[in-house]
N, C-alpha and C positions, 0 to 999 in steps of 0.2 A: 300970421299962419304963416310957414314955408313953402317951399317949393313944389315940398311929396307930404301931402297932406296926412296919408294915408300910415306915410312910416313915421306920422308923432307918438312917443310914448304918449301908452296907456293915463299915464296921471293927468296928464295934461286936460283931459277930457271935464268938463263942466261936472262936478260930481262924484268923480272917481278921486282922487287925489292920494296920498304918496302908500298910506295904511291899504285902503280898498285895492290899490295898483299891484302892492307885493302880493296880496293873496291870488289876484286876477291867475296873476305870474305864474304863481306855485300851483295852482289848483287845473287851469285851465290852459297855461301858456299861454293867453293872452298880455301881448308884450307893446302892441301898436295897435291905434284905430283900425288899421286894416283884419284883424286879427279878429278885434271883436267882430268888425263890419261881418266877419266867414264864420262866425261861433252862429251857426243857421239853425232854427230850432227842429228839434228830432220829432216833433209832431205837434198837431194842431187841435184846437176845442173850439165847436163848434157852439161861435154864439151868434147866428144868424137868426136864431129862433128863439120864442118865448113859450117857456110850458104853460098850463092851467094848472093849480096844485089839485084837481083833482086824480089829474092825467099822468103823476109823477109814481115811478117805483120805485123802489127800495135798491132793482138790481142795475138801474138807472148809470151809467158812468159820470156825466156831470149834465147839468140840471142849470136853465138862467128863468127865475121867476120875476117879474115886475106884479108886487106888491105891498100894501099899505104897512107901516110898524102900527100896532094897534098899543104893544104895553114892553114895557123892558122889569128884568129886575135882580138883583143881585143877592144870591144865595146860599145858606152854606157858611163856614169860618175856614178862615185858614185856605190845608192841603183841600176840604172839599168845595171852599169858594167857584162859583161857577155863574154867568151872565144868562140867563134867561128870556128872552125877549120871543113875542108872537106877530106876525105879520099872516094878511091877508090880500086875499082878491075875492074875486064875484066867484068864486067855484066851494072853496076854503082854509083851513089856518095855516101855515106851518111853523115848526118849534124853530129858533135858533137856536146855539150854544157855544159860548164861552169856556174854556177852563185856561185857557193864559190871553193875556194881551186885552185884560176885561177891561182894564181904565182906558182906551185907546177904546175896544167898541163901546162901553159906554155916552161915551162924550159923539161919539158920531151917530150913533144912534136918537133921531128923535121923531115920538110917538105923533102920529096924521102923514106926518112925513110919504111919498113913494120913495120906497127903493128900487134898484134890479141887485139880484140876490143870485147867487153863484155858487153852488159849490155840489159835493159831494151829497144827493138825498141818502137817507135812512130812516131805520123804523125803532123809536127808544120808546120802550113801556105802552107800546099801541101807537104813538103817535107820530107822524111824520117829523122828520126832522133832519137838521143842515148844521154839520159843523163846523168850527170856523170860516164860515161862506165868506165871499168876496163881495164889498157892500159898494156903491154908490149911488147917493143921490139919484134921481129920476131926472133925465135934464133935458128933453125930445129934441131941439137943434146942436147939444154939443155931444149927445150922445155917439152921431155919427162918424164926427171926427176924431173921436179917442176911440176909435176902433171897437167900441164894447158889444157894434153888432159887427160882426165877424168873426173871422177864423180866428181866434186868440192861438199867436203862438206857445209851446213850450219848449224851454230852456233849459240844456243840462245843467243839472249844479251841485254842490255839493255841501255837504255840512258845513263844511272849513265856510264857504260863504256864506251861507248864512244867516252864520253870525255876524256877517256884515250888511245882514240885508239885502243877500243879492243871492234870492233864492231866483225864480225863473221871473217873475214880475218885478224883480228889480231892475235882471238883466236888460228884460223890456223896456224897463225907461230908460237905459243907459244907450240900450240902444238905437231907441226913438230920439233922443237927444242928438247923440252922433248921424245919426239922417237927417236932422232936421241942419244940423251946422258945415258936414262935407259935401251935401246931395250932388250939390252945382259941381265937386270934381272927380262927380263918378264922370269918365269918359271913356266915347264909345271905343274899342277895342277890334271890332269886326267891319269887312268894308259891306256899302251900300247895299251891293247884289248878292253877299249872304242874307242878310237879313233880309229881304226880300223874296229870295228862293226857297229859305228854309221859315220867312214867317213868323219870324223872332222880335220879339219885345223889346226895345233899349233896352240898353244896360241898367242905368242908373231908372230904370222903371226895374227891370226884374228887382233889384237890390233891395226898391222900397218894397215892392210885393213878394218878395219872398219872407222876405219880415212881417209884416201889415196886412194880406191880402184882404182883401173887401168876399171877394166868393171864391167856391170852388176851382173859378176859371182863372181869375189873375193869378191861384197861386201855380195852376197846372204852368202857366205860358212862364213866369217866371221861371218857375224850375226846366221847364226845355230850354228856356234860354241860358241859364245859366250853367247846366249839365251839358249842352252842345263847346259853349265857351269851352269849359276844362280841356274835353275830353279834343277838342279841335287844337287847340294851344299844346296838348299831349303829344300831340299827333302830326302838329307841325314841328315843334323841337326834336322827336326823336326820328323825323324822315328827312327831315334839314341834317341829325346829325350824318343819317345814314349818307345822306346828299355826300356831306364834307369829307366823311371818311372815304369814299371812292376816287374824291378828287385830290385826297391827301395821299393815300396811303398807294401808291405802286405794288404790285402781286407779279411773283417772278411765273411767269406761260409756260405751264406743261405743254410745251406741243404735241406731244403723244403720246400714245398708248406703247408700250416695249415689250421684252419678252420676259420681263415679271409677272405683270400685271396679266400676260395674252398665257403664260406658261399654269399660274395658279388656276383663273379660270378654267382651262379647258386640260388641265390633269392633275389638280389637287382638292376644289372644291369638292365638298362630297353630297354636293345636296342641294339640285337645278335654285335658280335664284325667283323671289317669287318676282314677281310684276311690279312692287312695289320699291322692293329694292334697287331694279334695274332701274327705274322710272329715277331714284335720288342717286343713285351711280350719273345716271345723265345731266341731274341738277349740278353736281359736284365737277363734271368733267366740264361742262362750259363754263361754270365760274372759274376753271385755273388757266384756260384759255386766253381770257381776254385783258388779262395785263394789270389786274386790279386787284387787291388783297379781297381773296373771299370771306367770306362772314356770315356761315348758315348754320343753323341752328338745325340738326336730325332730331324729332320724337319718333317714338318710338315703344309700344308696350313692352313693359319686362315678354324676354324672347321672340321678339321681332327680326331681330336678326340684324344689328347694328353693329354692333365686334366686326363682323365680314365685312359690310359698307366700310366701316371705319378703317380697316386692313385693306384693301380693294384697294382706297382711296391714297393711304402709304404707299402704296405700290404703283401706281403713277409716276408720286412725287419720287420713289429710289427709280423709275427707268427712267426719269428727266435730272438726275442726277441727283438730287438730294435725299439728305435724310426727314427723318420721320418718327414724329414721336408723341404718347398718349398718355395726360397728368389726370389720375384720379382721386378721388377724396381722404379714399382708407388702402390703407397695404393691404386689409382682406380681397378687398376687387382691382388694384392696380394685378395683386399674384394671380388673381382670378384671369386678369385679362395675357398678361404675362402665358400660365401655363395653357389657354384657348387660344392664341394667335400660334403658341410652340406647335400644337399638335393641328393645326391648318397649314401653317407652312412646313414642318419638317426639318431633316435636319439638311443641313448644306446648302438649304434655298437661300434665306436674308441673314443676317446677323442678327441679332434681336436680344436685348438683355434688358433687366430689372433694377433697376435704384430706388429701393426705399431705402429707410433710417434704419432697417436692420440689416443692410449689408452690412460686409467688415472690409475694413480702410482696405485691404488691399486687392480685395478684389471689385472696389469704386475707383481702384486708379485706375485697373487694368480698363473696367469702362469709360475714364475721361481720355485715357489715349486714343481707345478708341470712335470716341466720339470725335478725336480734337484731328487725327487723322484720316477720317472720315472711312475705315473697314465697320462701324457701327451701324446698322442702316435705319434699325428703330430700336427704340429708346423708351421701356415703358417703366412706371411712377409715381410716386407721390409730389408730394411740395419738393421735396429732395429734387428734383427734379428744375428747379429755377432758384439753385443756389448759386448765386456768382463761382465760385466755382464751374461748375458745367456750360463749359463750353465745345457750341457747335462747329464741322468745318463749314455746311452749309444747314441751316433745320429751313427745306420747306414747309412739312404738313404739322399742324399740331391740333390734336382731338384733348380736346374736356369733356369729359364725361363727370356724370351730374352736377352740371359747371354751378350749379346755384350755390354750391358749396366752399363755391371757390370766391374769394374778394375779387374787386374790380383790378389793384393793385396785383395782384398774384398772376393775370390771366396777361397784364400789361408785359409783363417778367421776361414772358416765355416770347413775347413776341419782340423784344429786344435782344432776344438770342440769334440774330442775323440783321443783316445790316438792312436787305431788304426784307421787309414784315412777311414769314410765314404766313399761306395760307392755313385759317382756323374752320373746324368744324366741331361747336358744341352736340353733349351729345343728353340725353333724360332721358331716361325711362319714367320719369313724374309726370305722367300725360296732365298737361297743359291745355284750361278750355278757349277756345278761339281770343275770348276777348284779353283773357289775361294775356295770352301769347301774345299778342296785339300792344300788348300796354307795355308787359319789361322788354320782350325782345324785337319790337318793333324798328327797330336798324337795324334790326339781322330779316336774313333770306330765310323761310319756314321750309326744312321739308318732311313729311310725315309717310313716317313708314306703318299703311293700318291695315295690316294683314299676316298670318304666319303663314311658316315655313308650311307645307306642305308635308301630311301627313300627322301633324299635331290633332289631339282632340280635345275642343274645349275645358276645361276643368268644372267639372261639376261641384258646388257650393253645395255646402248642408247646415245649416244651422239646427243645431242641437242645443236643450234646457240639462240645467244637472241634473236631472231625473233620466233623461238618455244615456247616463255616462257610462253603461255598462253597454250597450248599442255600440258606440264610440270602441270602446274596448274590441268588442264582436271584429268589428270595421278594421283594425290595427292588425287585429289577429289573423283576420287573412290575407291582408294585403302580404304582410312576412310571410306566409304561407308561401305566397306565389313566390317569394327571392326578394320582392320591394322592402325600402327603405321609408323612412318615417322622420318629419320635424313636428315636436310639439313645442310650441313656444309661447312664451309667459311676458307677459306687459314687466318696463322695469323703467319706471316713471319719477324721475331725479327726484321731484319733492318727499318722494319716501320709499326711499331707494331700498335701508331696510328691511319698510316691511314688506315688498316687493320682492328683494331677495328670499327672504322667509317662505314669502307664497311658493316661487321657484323650487327650494331644497326642499318645502312637500309634497310640489309635484313631482319630484323625483323618487321619493319613500313611494309615493300612489307607483311612479310606473314600476319601479323595484322589483315593490310587491305582487304589483298585477302582470309584469315581464321576467320575474325569477331568471338567474344566470342558472346550468349553462345554457338554457336553451335562445334565453335573447342577453346582447349587449348593449352599452344603453351608455354614450356618449354625451356630456356638458359642458355647455361652451356659454358665459357671460361675463360682458364689460370687465367683473371688479376681479379677473382673470390676468397671469401673467400673458403674454403676448408668445410666448415659447409654448406652454401649456395650451394655446386656445387653440394654437396649427397645432398643435400633438393631437387634441380630441379630434377637428375638423378633417386633420386627413384618415384618422382610423372608419368617420364616417364617409368619407370620398374614396375609401378604397372599397368598400365594402366588410369593413371588422366589425361595426357595432351596424345595428339595422334602425337605430331608433336615437334621436339626437335633439334632445333637452337643451333648450337653451334663452335667449332672451332676444332683444331686436337684434342684436347684433349679427344676423344674418339674413336682416333683409333686406344686404344686396352682397352681392358676391361670393356664392357657394354653387356648383351647378354641379347637381348629383342628379343627370337624367334617369337613376335608377332608382330615385326617391320620387316614391308616389302621391303620397298624403301628407298634407297641412294640417296640424290641427294649431288652431289658435285658442289659448285660457283669455279669461276675459276678456272676449272678443271686444263687448261693448266699452271696452276702455279704449280702444286702439280705432284713429281717424282713418277714413275710408281709405285717403293715399296707402296708409301706413297698410291697412287689408291687403289692400289693392295687389302693393310692393312682395308682401309675404305669399301673398295666394300664386304668384308668380316665378315664387321657387321651386314648385312642382311644374307637373308637365310638360318637362324637358325633354321625355324621351316620345315615345312612337303608344304607349300604354294609356287607358285611359286612368287618370289622375285627380283625386277629388282633394277637399278643403272644406274642413268640418271646423265651423264660428259655434264653440261653446259661451253659454253668457248663463248670468243670473237669469231667474224667472221675471224681476220688476225690470222694465230697464222704461227710461228716458222716453223719448219721442223722438229727439233724432237720433239715441242709441237703435232703436226699434228700424228709422228710414235707411241708417246706413249699413246692418245685417239684412234687412230688407235689400237692397240694393245689390248688395255682394251674391244676395242668392240670385238674385233677378238675372243682371249682367257680367260678362266678359269684355265688356268694352271699356278700355280705360278714360274713352275720353269721356265718355255718358258718366262715370262714375268720377272725373274731375269737375265737371259741372254742376253737379248734384250737390257734393262737397262745399264747392265753393259759393251754394247757394245756403248749405247747413252756417257755413263757417263767415264766410265774408274772405272778397278777396286776401284783406288784406295778414290773414292765420295761412292762406296754401302754404306748402313748405315751398322755401327762398322768395317771399315777395317782400319780406321783414326787410330784407337786408339790402332789397333792387333802392329805396326810395321811391319808385315811382307810384305808390300809393298811395300819396294822402291826398284822396280825393273828399270834396271837401262835400259834394252836392251829387256829384255822380257817381252808382253803385253799377259796375260790374259786371256784377248777376244778372241784377234790372235791365239796365240801359245798352243792352249790345246792340242793337238796333241804332241808336243816336252813337254810339261807338264807328258804325260801322258806315254809318252816316259822313259822320266826321271825316275819318280815315280818308275814305274816299276820294272827297270833297279837294283834302288836302294832299293826294296825289295826282288830283284834277289840276290844281294852280300846279306844283310843280312843274308838269309838263309842259302847260304851259308858259310859266313865268319864274323860272328856275331862283332867279337872285332877288327876286319878288321887289322887282325896278318899276314895273307898271303905275302910271299913277294910280290907278285904284287896287293898287295893294300897297299903296305907304302905307297906310294904317298898319298892315302887320309887320313891315321892314321897321316901323320904329315903335314896333312892339319889341322887336328884338335888340335893338339900340339900345333901349328905357327900358330901367327892369319897375321903371314904373310908371307904363305910360295909361296912367287913368288908376288901377288897382294890378299890381303883381300877380302877372301869371309864372314867372320865373321862379317862385316854391316847388313847383312840378319841377323834378331833373331827377 
């Protein structure tokens, strides 16, 4: 075997070969010994006890019986052929049945012999029966060694794999062979002081016991060890990256707060800042004075005032002779930022421009010139900001909104727009659970705006079923009579766009009948419309020329109409929690009481019911995000898929928050004492950085 046994192609494992290797690669992405070893069981079946026949109930999941075979008989012809055997213990008789693999089973069965019988019990014709049980001759000496009196691992398999006898049992056999062959090559990768401090079992023992535990305690210890290791190395990598970033990327020093910031704060700010906004501005101010590039994530619920914080950060840059920009993922959102910031700063204060794909060439040329001579101070736009022809005189501050929608390369292009990289403020209105933030953005400093501006009333959320539609119409008419406006949102899900568009069109018909001209006017916006038509309809609503906007989720971000006080979400059960929360945040922008009405069908799945009840119960985005993560798993939360961070094999961010916090605190402590991992006791960690294959690689977590 070579020096890197775990990178050995899977076809070289005894019992695999070329054909099985191909199907393992295609079905489970198992290419190497390591991939197989890290194909962990998804559950364990308790084989630590034998049941007596009289104690078996048909609703039991799986049972194990020790019984003597009394008889066997092949019955029926061709298609109805079956093998029926009877087995007996001192309390009763159980019938065993095979409808496939009859020849194989018949050879295995010897009347008079005692067998370990394992399977799912049921009743057939009033008799206790087990179909296609696992069978093994009872051998008291060998049984413990083989692990039959233990927790039996169950592995994910597929129909294709089963054709190659690689069901759960087949995979179990391969993993047993692999462990026997390579256990000595599983080297320790954590220092002794960590093993002692956290009472962690050795690495080789953990791998053996996660696959073949003798009892629940062994399994728990193995899982804890491997979860800790996985999260520890993830945090080590993230915090090392942050450390290296700090050393490598110098930042412009914003030494003073000048006239732009002070005039805006004292004369133009239309409302007092919340304590949370002041705290975040102080954190940004500190970052930009250190001579190191700022890399800060700003989390804040919809309507919490992130844009004002971003603007005031950009004014500090302008006070120090630099330009600033905001990059948004969509034209709608870029337009929204442009309008909000233009209104806040007023005419003749700072020069602000908007650059998107829709900007004509003539205007574009003026923007390019203003950027290059420094007269244009704030540029707001979409991906257009990172085009090669966009050159800044002195870019000092970059704000990236809803950053999970941009790739790493797109963000890096903005950095390269200046000799000294600009300070970076990343904003998101998608609340991220704390554990996910530590994992996805562990190399960023995190700020949170966790209070709403004064005078905002919490949005009231109601859940109506179809039978309550008339009540919904009544609520709409009441609000319109007060001079308010209303959003009505329909789902548009890619797999069935035609079906959902029909749904939207039917909804428009219903709304038009219930809210006829000339008393009511309706705007219609959906993703299939031309950009100009969409903008025209949105502007009619923004200007108050229409009272109702019937739309798909294109309005999820970027429409700010303080006069809109009701958000109605049709088929609310078809939306994820994060999206429901984002949509609800489109209202509640003014001082008036706002409402969110969730319309759903009567029958809901359990998850659907939890989602809608959560929305009714709380307005707290972080609480909602935690529940969302528990329901969907961290890998499905918006923006995490492209991060590549979440290829966690053992740890679960929803369930293992405590382990993650332990691991992160531990890494912070190590770097404080030994930033270069040069101390003798940390050589083992240093080696893990140097070698992708220190025992098993953890480098795949990136």
